[in-house]
Every structure is written in C-alpha cells, then in structure tokens.
C-alpha positions as CSV (number, residue, x, y, z in Angstrom):
1,X,67.4,-69.3,4.7
2,X,64.8,-67.5,7.1
3,X,63.8,-64.0,6.2
4,X,63.1,-61.5,8.9
5,X,60.3,-58.8,8.3
6,X,62.1,-56.6,10.6
7,X,65.6,-55.0,10.2
8,X,68.9,-56.8,11.5
9,X,71.3,-54.3,13.0
10,X,74.3,-54.4,15.1
11,X,74.1,-53.3,18.9
12,X,75.8,-49.8,19.0
13,X,77.7,-50.9,22.0
14,X,78.7,-54.5,21.5
15,X,78.2,-55.2,17.6
16,X,75.8,-58.2,18.3
17,X,73.5,-58.6,15.5
18,X,69.7,-58.0,17.1
19,X,66.5,-57.9,15.1
20,X,65.1,-54.4,15.6
21,X,61.4,-54.1,16.1
22,X,61.1,-50.4,16.3
23,X,57.7,-50.5,14.6
24,X,56.5,-53.2,16.8
25,X,58.3,-52.3,19.9
26,X,56.4,-54.4,22.6
27,X,57.8,-57.2,20.8
28,X,61.6,-56.1,20.5
29,X,63.9,-57.8,22.7
30,X,65.0,-54.2,24.1
31,X,61.4,-53.9,25.5
32,X,62.3,-56.5,27.8
33,X,64.5,-54.2,30.0
34,X,62.5,-51.8,32.3
35,X,64.6,-48.7,32.4
36,X,63.7,-45.5,34.7
37,X,63.6,-42.1,33.2
38,X,67.1,-41.4,34.5
39,X,68.3,-44.6,33.2
40,X,67.0,-43.7,29.9
41,X,68.5,-40.5,29.8
42,X,71.9,-42.0,31.0
43,X,71.9,-44.1,27.9
44,X,70.7,-41.9,25.5
45,X,73.7,-39.6,26.4
46,X,76.1,-42.0,25.5
47,X,74.3,-43.9,22.7
48,X,72.1,-42.8,19.7
49,X,71.0,-46.3,18.2
50,X,69.7,-49.4,19.3
51,X,71.0,-51.5,21.8
52,X,70.7,-55.2,22.6
53,X,68.9,-56.2,25.8
54,X,72.3,-57.4,27.4
55,X,74.0,-53.9,26.9
56,X,70.9,-52.1,28.3
57,X,71.3,-54.4,31.5
58,X,74.8,-53.6,31.7
59,X,74.2,-50.1,31.2
60,X,71.5,-50.1,33.9
61,X,73.8,-51.7,36.5
62,X,76.5,-49.2,35.5
63,X,74.0,-46.3,36.1
64,X,73.0,-47.8,39.4
65,X,76.7,-48.4,40.5
66,X,77.6,-44.9,39.7
67,X,74.6,-43.5,42.0
68,X,76.0,-45.7,44.8
69,X,79.5,-44.1,44.6
C-alpha cells in the first residue's frame, strides 16, 4: 500500500480521484492547465472545490466555445 502525503479527493465535476497538492501548488496536477483570469472566473462561478486537469481543460474549451458564439 502506497501512502500519499497529500489528500486524495474526488474531482468536483467528474468524481475522478485526484491527489490534491494545495500546499505544493506548483506540483499539483491542476497547475498544468494555464487558465486566463476570465477562465478562472468562469470555472469558479460553477465550482467551489478542486477539479482534475482533464475537467479544467474541458471547461477551458467550453468557455472558449461560448466566446465564439
């Protein structure tokens, strides 16, 4: 059994289990997704908790598609 020193939490959007590294943000999987300030605001209006990188990418795309319409 491998013990993690970070909390394992479900992604608020899809439920996938992710290792939250809020205390070491630059090493967290979500930091790999570069969001603009407007994209961050869009995501934070829909969700309060942590999201996996896949969901952040999907929401980023959703926001960009919304701007095109």
